[in-house]
C-alpha positions, 0 to 999 in steps of 0.5 A, a space after each residue: 499500499 505504499 503507492 496508494 495515496 491514502 488522502 483519496 480514500 473514503 472508508 466507512 467504519 462500524 464500531 468504535 469499541 477498544 479495537 475499532 477506536 484504535 484502528 480508525 484512529 490510525 486511519 485518520 492519522 494517515 489521512 483517510 476520509 473516515 465516516 463512523 457509525 457506532 450504536 452508542 454515538 458517544 463512543 464515536 465522538 472522540 473520532 469527530 475531534 480528529 476529522 471523522 464524520 459520524 453518521 446516524 446509521 449504517 446505511 449512511 456509511 
């Protein structure tokens, strides 16, 4: 993946538990445009501070 421009990637992410939060944060740090859904919206909110878009349902991903 070294030749891939991560800034052009758009990823939809489901689940921001312990592992999902860490993995999605790394994607954001790499410049990926990330949309996130979690059944408990408050658990996804820290990702919004780093540029993620929080959506209301998995369908919105």
